[in-house]
C-alpha positions in Angstrom: 79.1 60.9 130.5 81.6 58.8 128.5 83.8 61.8 127.9 83.8 62.6 131.6 84.7 59.0 132.4 87.6 59.2 130.0 88.9 62.4 131.6 88.4 61.0 135.1 90.3 57.8 134.2 93.3 59.9 133.1 96.1 59.7 135.8 97.3 63.3 135.4 93.8 64.7 135.7 93.3 62.7 138.9 96.5 64.2 140.4 95.3 67.7 139.6 91.9 67.0 141.3 93.7 65.7 144.4 96.1 68.7 144.5 93.2 71.2 144.3 91.2 69.2 147.0 94.3 69.2 149.3 94.7 73.0 148.9 91.0 73.5 149.7 91.2 71.2 152.8 94.3 73.0 154.2 92.6 76.4 153.8 89.3 75.1 155.3 91.2 73.5 158.2 92.9 76.8 158.9 89.6 78.8 158.8 87.9 76.3 161.1 90.9 76.3 163.5 90.9 80.0 163.6 87.1 80.0 164.1 87.2 77.9 167.2 90.6 79.3 168.5 88.9 82.1 170.6 87.7 79.4 172.9 91.2 78.6 174.1 93.5 81.4 172.8 93.8 84.6 170.7 92.9 84.1 167.0 95.3 84.9 164.2 95.2 88.3 162.6 93.4 88.4 159.2 96.4 89.7 157.2 98.7 87.1 158.8 96.1 84.4 158.1 96.0 85.2 154.4 99.8 85.1 154.1 99.8 81.9 156.2 97.2 80.2 153.9 99.2 81.0 150.8 102.4 79.6 152.3 100.8 76.6 153.9 99.1 75.5 150.7 102.4 75.8 148.8 104.5 73.9 151.4 101.8 71.2 152.1 101.6 70.5 148.3 105.4 70.3 148.2 105.4 67.9 151.3 102.7 65.7 149.8 104.6 65.6 146.5 107.9 64.8 148.3 106.4 61.9 150.2 104.8 60.5 147.1 101.2 61.1 148.0 100.3 61.9 144.3 101.9 58.8 142.9 99.7 56.3 144.6 97.2 54.0 142.9 94.2 55.0 145.0 92.3 51.9 143.8 94.6 49.9 146.1 94.8 52.5 149.0 96.3 51.1 152.3 97.7 52.2 155.6 101.1 53.2 154.3 99.4 55.5 151.8 97.5 57.3 154.5 100.7 57.7 156.4 102.4 59.4 153.4 99.5 61.9 153.4 99.9 62.6 157.1 103.7 63.1 156.7 103.3 65.4 153.8 100.7 67.6 155.5 102.6 67.8 158.8 105.8 68.6 157.0 104.2 71.4 155.1 102.5 72.9 158.1 105.6 72.6 160.3 107.7 74.3 157.6 105.1 77.1 157.4 105.0 77.8 161.1 108.8 77.6 161.4 109.1 80.1 158.6 106.6 82.5 160.3 108.5 82.2 163.6 111.8 83.2 162.1 110.5 85.9 159.9 107.7 87.5 162.0 108.7 86.2 165.4 105.2 84.8 165.9 104.3 81.2 166.8 100.6 80.3 167.1 101.1 76.7 168.4 97.5 76.1 169.4 96.4 77.2 165.9 99.1 75.0 164.4 98.0 71.9 166.3 94.3 72.4 165.6 94.9 73.0 161.9 97.3 70.1 161.5 94.7 67.7 163.1 91.9 68.9 160.9 94.0 69.0 157.7 95.4 65.5 158.2 91.9 64.1 158.9 90.4 66.0 155.9 93.1 64.9 153.4 92.9 61.2 154.5 89.1 61.3 154.5 88.9 62.8 151.0 91.3 60.2 149.6 89.2 57.4 151.1 86.0 58.8 149.6 87.8 59.6 146.3 89.0 56.0 146.1 85.5 54.6 146.6 84.0 57.0 144.1 86.7 56.3 141.6 86.3 52.5 141.8 82.5 52.8 141.5 82.7 55.1 138.5 85.3 53.0 136.7 83.3 49.9 137.4 80.2 51.6 136.0 82.2 52.8 133.0 83.4 49.3 132.3 79.9 48.0 132.5 78.7 50.7 130.1 81.6 50.0 127.8 80.7 46.3 127.8 77.1 46.9 126.9 76.3 46.8 123.2 73.9 49.3 121.7 71.0 47.0 120.8 67.9 47.2 118.6 65.1 44.8 119.6 62.7 43.7 116.9 59.2 43.3 118.4 57.3 45.1 121.2 55.3 42.2 122.7 55.5 39.7 125.6 58.8 38.2 124.5 60.4 41.6 124.5 58.9 42.5 127.9 60.4 39.4 129.4 63.7 40.2 127.7 63.7 43.8 129.0 62.8 42.6 132.5 65.8 40.3 132.6 68.1 43.1 131.3 66.9 45.3 134.1 67.4 42.7 136.8 70.8 41.8 135.5 71.9 45.5 135.3 70.9 45.9 138.9 72.9 42.8 139.9 75.9 44.1 138.0 75.7 47.5 139.7 75.7 45.7 143.1 78.7 43.7 142.3 76.9 40.4 141.7 78.2 38.1 139.0 76.8 39.4 135.7 74.8 37.4 133.1 74.8 37.9 129.3 71.7 40.2 129.8 73.9 42.8 131.6 75.8 43.3 128.4 72.7 44.5 126.5 71.9 48.2 126.2 68.4 48.4 124.7 68.5 51.6 122.6 65.2 51.2 120.6 62.5 48.8 119.7 61.0 48.1 116.2 57.4 47.1 115.7 54.9 47.4 112.8 52.0 48.2 115.1 51.4 51.9 114.3 49.8 52.5 117.7 53.1 51.6 119.4 55.4 53.5 117.1 56.7 56.7 118.8 55.7 55.5 122.3 57.8 54.0 125.0 57.4 50.3 125.7 58.7 49.2 129.1 60.8 52.4 129.1 62.3 51.9 125.6 61.1 53.9 122.6 59.5 52.1 119.7 61.4 53.9 117.0 59.7 52.7 113.8 58.5 49.8 111.7 60.5 46.9 110.2 61.1 48.7 106.9 62.9 51.4 108.9 65.5 49.0 110.4 68.5 49.9 108.3 67.9 53.7 108.7 67.3 53.6 112.5 70.3 51.2 113.0 72.5 53.8 111.3 71.1 56.8 113.2 71.3 55.1 116.6 74.7 53.6 116.0 73.3 50.1 116.8 75.9 47.4 117.4 73.6 44.3 117.4 70.0 43.3 116.7 67.8 41.0 118.6 64.8 39.4 116.9 62.3 38.8 119.7 59.1 37.7 117.9 59.2 33.9 118.4 55.6 33.5 117.1 56.4 35.4 113.9 55.1 33.6 110.7 58.0 32.2 108.7 57.4 34.4 105.6 57.3 37.6 107.8 60.3 36.4 109.7 62.2 35.9 106.4 61.3 39.4 105.2 62.3 41.1 108.6 65.6 39.2 108.7 66.2 40.4 105.1 65.9 44.0 106.4 68.2 43.2 109.3 70.7 41.7 106.9 71.0 45.1 105.1 72.5 46.6 108.2 75.5 44.3 108.2 75.1 43.9 112.0 75.1 40.6 113.9 71.6 39.4 114.5 70.4 37.0 117.2 67.0 35.4 117.2 64.6 33.8 119.7 63.7 30.3 118.6 60.2 29.4 117.5 57.6 29.4 120.3 57.6 25.6 120.6 61.4 25.7 121.2 61.4 28.2 124.0 62.0 27.1 127.6 59.6 27.9 130.4 59.6 31.7 130.8 57.4 31.9 133.8 60.3 32.5 136.2 62.2 35.0 134.1 63.3 37.9 136.2 63.7 36.1 139.5 67.0 34.5 138.4 65.7 30.9 137.9 65.3 30.9 134.1 67.3 32.9 131.6 65.5 34.3 128.6 68.6 35.9 127.0 70.6 32.7 126.9 67.9 31.3 124.5 68.9 33.9 121.9 70.9 32.3 119.2 72.6 33.3 115.9 70.6 33.2 112.7 70.6 29.8 111.1 70.1 29.4 107.4 66.9 27.5 108.0 65.5 30.8 109.5 65.6 32.2 106.0 63.7 29.3 104.3 60.3 31.0 104.7 58.4 28.1 106.2 57.7 26.5 109.6 59.9 23.6 110.8 58.1 20.5 109.8 56.6 18.5 112.7 56.1 14.7 112.7 54.0 12.3 114.7 56.6 10.7 117.0 54.0 8.2 118.3 53.6 6.6 114.9 57.4 6.5 114.5 58.0 5.0 118.0 55.3 2.3 117.4 57.0 1.3 114.2 60.7 1.4 115.3 60.4 0.1 118.9 61.8 -3.5 119.3 62.7 -3.7 115.6 66.1 -4.6 114.1 66.9 -1.6 111.9 69.6 -1.5 109.3 70.9 1.8 107.8 73.1 1.6 104.7 75.4 4.6 104.3 74.9 5.0 108.1 78.0 7.2 108.5 76.8 9.9 106.0 74.9 13.1 106.7 71.5 11.5 106.2 72.4 8.1 107.4 74.0 9.2 110.7 71.0 11.4 111.5 68.8 8.4 110.8 70.8 6.4 113.3 70.6 9.1 115.9 66.8 9.4 115.6 66.2 5.7 115.4 68.2 5.3 118.6 65.6 7.5 120.5 62.8 5.0 119.8 64.2 2.0 121.6 65.0 -0.3 118.6 65.9 -3.9 119.3 69.1 -3.4 117.3 70.7 -0.9 115.0 73.0 -2.0 112.2 75.2 0.6 110.6 76.6 -0.4 107.2 79.1 1.9 105.5 82.1 1.5 103.3 83.8 4.6 104.8 85.3 3.6 108.1 86.0 7.1 109.5 82.3 8.3 109.3 81.1 4.9 110.6 83.5 5.1 113.6 82.4 8.7 114.4 78.7 7.9 114.6 79.5 4.7 116.5 81.5 6.5 119.2 78.9 9.3 119.4 76.2 6.7 120.2 78.3 4.7 122.6 79.0 8.0 124.6 75.3 8.8 124.5 73.7 5.4 125.3 76.5 3.1 126.5 75.5 -0.5 126.6 71.8 0.3 126.7 71.8 0.5 122.8 72.4 -2.7 120.8 74.6 -1.2 118.1 76.5 -3.1 115.4 78.8 -1.2 113.0 79.9 -3.0 109.8 82.3 -1.9 107.1 80.8 -3.2 103.9 79.9 -2.1 100.4 76.3 -2.4 99.0 78.0 -3.3 95.7 79.1 -6.6 97.2 76.1 -8.9 97.0 77.6 -11.8 98.8 78.9 -9.7 101.7 75.5 -8.1 102.1 73.8 -11.5 101.9 75.9 -12.7 104.9 74.9 -9.6 106.8 71.2 -10.2 106.1 71.5 -13.9 107.1 73.3 -13.1 110.4 71.3 -10.1 111.7 67.9 -10.6 110.1 67.0 -6.8 109.7 63.2 -6.0 109.8 63.5 -2.4 108.6 66.0 -1.1 106.1 66.8 2.5 105.4 68.8 2.6 102.3 70.9 5.9 102.3 74.1 4.6 100.7 74.6 6.6 97.5 77.0 8.8 95.5 75.3 12.2 95.4 77.8 14.8 94.1 76.6 15.8 90.6 79.9 17.0 88.9 82.0 14.2 90.3 79.5 11.6 89.1 79.5 13.3 85.6 83.2 12.6 85.5 82.9 9.1 87.1 79.6 7.7 85.7 80.5 4.1 86.3 80.8 4.7 90.0 77.3 6.3 90.2 75.9 3.3 88.3 77.7 0.7 90.4 77.1 2.3 93.8 73.6 3.8 93.3 71.9 1.4 90.8 73.6 -1.9 91.4 74.0 -1.2 95.2 70.2 -0.5 95.4 69.3 -3.5 93.4 71.5 -5.8 95.6 70.0 -4.5 98.9 66.4 -4.4 97.6 66.7 -7.9 96.2 68.1 -9.3 99.5 65.4 -7.4 101.4 62.8 -9.3 99.4 64.6 -12.7 99.6 65.0 -12.4 103.4 61.4 -11.2 104.0 62.4 -7.8 105.4 59.2 -6.1 106.6 60.0 -2.7 105.1 62.6 -1.2 102.7 62.8 2.6 102.6 64.9 4.2 99.9 66.1 7.8 100.1 65.9 9.6 96.8 66.4 13.1 95.6 64.6 15.8 93.6 67.5 15.4 91.1 65.8 12.1 90.0 62.9 14.1 88.5 63.6 14.8 84.8 67.4 14.2 85.4 70.0 16.1 83.4 73.0 14.2 84.9 74.2 10.7 85.6 73.7 11.0 89.4 70.0 12.1 89.0 69.4 9.4 86.3 70.9 6.7 88.5 68.7 7.8 91.4 65.6 7.7 89.1 66.7 4.2 88.1 66.9 3.3 91.8 63.3 4.6 92.3 62.3 2.3 89.4 64.0 -0.6 91.0 62.0 0.0 94.2 58.9 0.2 92.1 59.8 -3.0 90.3 60.2 -4.8 93.6 56.9 -3.5 95.0 55.2 -5.0 91.9 56.4 -8.5 92.7 53.3 -10.4 93.8 55.2 -12.9 96.0 57.1 -10.2 97.9 56.3 -9.8 101.6 58.4 -6.6 101.8 56.8 -3.1 101.7 59.0 -1.0 99.4 58.9 2.8 99.9 60.6 5.8 98.3 61.1 9.2 100.0 62.1 12.1 97.8 63.2 15.5 99.0 65.5 18.4 97.9 68.8 19.7 99.1 69.7 19.2 102.7 71.3 22.1 104.6 74.6 21.3 106.1 75.0 17.8 104.5 78.3 16.7 103.0 78.7 18.2 99.6 76.0 20.9 100.1 76.6 24.6 99.3 76.3 25.8 102.9 79.6 24.3 104.3 81.4 25.5 101.2 80.0 29.0 101.5 81.0 29.1 105.2 84.5 28.0 104.5 84.9 30.7 101.7 83.6 33.5 103.9 85.7 32.5 106.9 88.8 32.3 104.7 88.1 35.7 103.2 87.6 34.3 99.7 84.9 35.1 97.2 81.7 33.0 97.5 81.3 31.0 94.4 77.8 30.6 92.9 77.3 28.8 89.6 74.6 31.0 88.1 72.6 34.0 89.3 69.3 32.3 88.4 69.9 28.9 89.9 67.3 27.9 92.5 66.9 24.9 94.8 64.5 23.4 97.4 66.0 23.2 100.9 65.3 21.3 104.1 67.2 20.6 107.3 68.8 17.2 108.0 66.4 16.5 110.9 63.4 17.3 108.7 64.7 15.0 106.0 65.2 12.2 108.4 61.9 12.7 110.1 60.2 12.4 106.7 62.0 9.1 106.1 60.9 7.8 109.5 57.3 8.9 109.1 57.1 7.5 105.6 58.3 4.2 107.1 55.6 4.3 109.7 52.6 5.1 107.4 53.6 3.4 104.2 52.0 0.2 102.9 54.3 -0.4 99.9 54.7 1.1 96.5 54.4 4.7 97.5 56.7 7.6 96.8 56.6 10.2 99.5 57.2 13.9 98.7 57.7 16.7 101.1 56.1 20.1 100.6 59.3 22.1 100.9 57.8 25.6 100.5 59.1 28.0 97.9 62.4 27.3 96.2 65.3 29.5 97.3 67.7 31.3 95.0 71.3 30.1 95.7 72.6 33.7 95.3 70.1 34.9 97.8 71.2 32.2 100.2 74.8 33.3 99.7 74.0 36.9 100.3 72.0 36.1 103.5 74.9 33.9 104.8 77.4 36.7 104.2 75.1 39.1 106.2 74.9 36.5 109.0 78.6 36.9 109.4 78.1 40.7 109.8 79.5 41.5 106.4 78.1 43.2 103.3 77.7 41.2 100.1 79.7 42.4 97.1 81.6 44.9 99.3 83.2 42.9 102.2 82.7 39.5 100.5 82.5 39.2 96.7 80.1 36.7 95.0 81.7 35.1 92.0 79.5 33.4 89.3 81.5 30.4 87.9 79.0 29.0 85.4 76.8 25.9 85.5 78.7 22.8 86.3 78.5 19.6 84.2 75.0 18.1 84.5 73.6 20.9 86.6 70.0 22.0 86.3 69.0 25.7 86.7 66.2 24.5 88.9 65.0 21.3 90.5 61.5 19.7 90.5 59.9 17.4 93.0 57.3 15.7 90.8 57.4 14.2 87.3 54.5 15.2 85.0 52.8 11.8 85.3 52.8 11.8 89.1 49.8 13.2 91.0 49.7 14.0 94.7 47.7 12.4 97.4 47.4 13.9 100.8 48.4 12.2 104.0 47.5 13.0 107.6 50.6 15.2 107.8 49.6 18.2 105.6 53.2 18.7 104.4 53.7 15.1 103.3 52.2 13.9 100.0 52.2 10.6 98.2 53.2 10.7 94.6 51.6 8.1 92.3 54.3 5.7 91.1 54.6 5.2 87.4 54.0 1.6 86.3 56.9 0.0 84.4 57.2 -2.8 82.0 58.8 -5.3 84.3 60.3 -7.7 81.7 61.8 -4.9 79.6 63.1 -3.1 82.8 64.9 -6.2 84.1 66.5 -6.8 80.7 67.7 -3.2 80.5 68.9 -3.3 84.1 70.9 -6.5 83.4 72.4 -4.8 80.3 73.3 -1.8 82.4 74.9 -4.0 85.1 77.0 -5.8 82.5 78.2 -2.5 80.9 79.1 -1.2 84.3 81.0 -4.3 85.3 83.0 -3.9 82.0 83.4 -0.2 82.7 81.9 0.6 79.3 80.9 4.3 79.7 79.3 4.6 76.3 77.0 1.6 76.5 76.2 2.2 80.2 75.1 5.8 79.7 73.1 4.9 76.5 71.3 2.1 78.5 70.7 4.5 81.3 68.9 6.9 78.8 66.8 3.9 77.7 65.8 2.9 81.2 65.1 6.6 82.2 63.3 8.2 79.2 63.1 11.5 81.0 67.0 11.7 81.2 67.9 14.7 79.0 70.9 16.9 78.5 71.4 20.0 80.7 71.1 22.3 77.7 67.7 20.8 76.7 66.4 21.6 80.1 68.2 24.8 81.0 68.1 26.8 77.7 64.3 27.4 77.6 64.3 28.5 81.2 67.3 30.8 80.8 65.7 32.4 77.7 62.5 32.9 79.6 64.4 34.5 82.5 66.3 36.7 80.2 63.1 37.8 78.5 61.5 38.5 81.9 64.5 40.5 83.1 64.4 42.5 79.8 60.7 43.3 80.3 61.3 44.4 83.9 64.1 46.7 82.8 62.0 48.1 80.1 59.1 48.6 82.5 61.5 50.4 84.9 62.7 52.6 82.1 59.1 53.6 81.2 58.3 54.3 84.9 61.4 56.5 85.2 60.5 58.4 82.0 57.0 58.9 83.2 58.3 60.1 86.6 60.8 62.5 84.9 58.0 63.9 82.6 55.8 64.5 85.6 58.6 66.2 87.5 59.4 68.5 84.5 55.7 69.2 84.1 55.4 70.2 87.8 58.5 72.4 87.6 57.2 74.0 84.4 
C-alpha cells in the first residue's frame, strides 16, 4: 500500500495515468457516438472508425498537452482547468475531422458533434473524480505516515479503553475531523504474560508474546514506540518490564498508577481522553516501589491556622515544603533563605498561585546569624519550624569543612535554641542517610545536628517538641545525580558515575516533604523518623535506565565513564545506626528510630569547642572535635574497603561459577555429539 501511494504521489506517473484515461475516454466516446448514430444518420464504416480513433487519440493528446491540461495541480482544480480540457479535446477532434475531410473527402458532422460532447464530458468528469480520489488517498497516506508503529504492554481493561479511543480517533481523522494524539497510534501488537491470551487477538490486535519477548518482537515488527498500559502493575513487576522495554532503545510512555488516572467512564465518546494521560517514563517509575501515601487529614489538622517557618525555604526540599504547607491553609508562612534568587522564585510562584489569600513572608537571612534570627522569632512568633537550611554537597564540604560546620551545626544550634527560648510548638529537622556512620564532613555535621535536636528534646523545661526526619537521596533535587545525568545525555557527553558498585536509596521530593509533614503531625518529641525506601538502587543502573529513557543505547550511543569515588563518598548508604531500633507507626512505610541518649554536659562542652574552632577557621581542631562528638565518624577507606573486597570476592565467585557452568555445558554438548 505504501509503495502504491509513493508511485501515485509521483507527478510524472499521474500525468501518464491521465493520458491513458483520456485516450480511453476519446475511444469510448467515439464507440458510443457511432452506436447511437443510426438513430439520426448513417454510422461510420468500421475501417474508417479504426483510422479515426488512432488519429483522434493522437491529436486530442496533443491538444490537451498544448493547452496545459497535464500541467495542472488537480488538488486545486477550478473552472479554468476544466476549460483547458474542453479546448484540448475540441481542438484535437476538430483537427481529426478536418484531416479526414481533406484526405478522404468525408465529413461525419453528426458523429463529430456527438463524440465531442461525450468526450469533453468524460474527460472533465474523470478529472473531477481523479482529483477527489487523489486528495483522499494522499490524506490517508499522510495519516498512515503520521501513525507510529506501536507495541502496547498489557491486554486488559486499560488497553481496551486505549484501543477504543484509537479506533474512534482514526474514524474522526478519516472523516476530516480534527485529530487527537490517539489518531497517531498504529497498534501493531500487544504484549501480555497471560499464556491464554498469547497468540490470540484482543480487540482486533494480536497478543504477540510475553514481556520477556519485548526486545525480539519490537525488532521483528519494526516498532517505533512502546506504550505501557498496566496502571495497576505492582512496582517490582513494572520495574522489570520497563527494563525489558529499555533494551529496545525505543521511546516508552506509561499510564500512571491507578489512583492517578482520570475518570475513564466516558472514553470513546469524546469527553475524556485516555491517550493524553500517557506520559514519558520518570525515574521514579524505576524505583521498584509504590508511591508513598500520607494521611492528609492529620497534616491539615496540624498545619491549619499555624504560623509555619521554613528555613532554607528556597531550596529543593524547602520550596516543596512551602508549596505543600500552603495547601493546608496556614495562618502564615515565613520563608527564610540566604540565597535571594531561590527565595524570590518560590515567592513569585506562590503569589501567582494564591495571590493575597496566602499570608506569605519572604526573608533573606542566614541561620548562622543568631541575633538576626532572634529578631525574626520575636516579630513573627512561629509555631512550627521546618529546618531545611543546610549545605549538602559532599565533595564541596570536604574541601570547605568550616562552611559545613558553621551552616549545618551552628545554624541548627541557633535555630533550635531560639525555638526552645520562644516556646515554638514543634521543631522538625531534615536530616539525611549520610548522617549514619558518616565518612565525610557533611554527613558528620548532619549527625551532629541530629544530636543537637536530641539534646534539646532532653531539656526538661522545654515546651518544644523536637523531631528529626531522615531519608535518602532525593530525585531531582539541587546537586542530585539525575539533573547532572540529564545534562550530560542532552549535551552528548559521557555519563559520569563514580563507581560501578555504588548504591543509594532514592525517593521523590514530594515523598520526602510529605514524610516531613506527617512526622510533624504525629510526633511527640524526641523521635527520629525513618522512611522505608525499598531496595537501594545502583547508580550505574539508574544511569543506564535514564539513557534508555532518552531512546539511546547505554555504552553504544552514550558512554558511561567511571571516575572513581569522590572525597568522603561512601560506596553505600545506611538508614539506621546499629544502636537504633525500629518502631512501627500507623503508616506502614514510616518508622520511628530510637534516639541514642547522649551525655549532655560533655556534648555541650564539645559543641562549644567545635563552635570556637569554626569561628577561628581552625580546620584541624574543628574536624578532630567533630570526630569526638560523632564517634561513628570514620574515614571513607575504613568503610569502603571491606565492602569493595566483599564485592570483588562475590564477582570472582560468580565468574568462576559461570566458567564451571560453561565447561559442564560444553562437556555435555561434546558427549551428545560423540
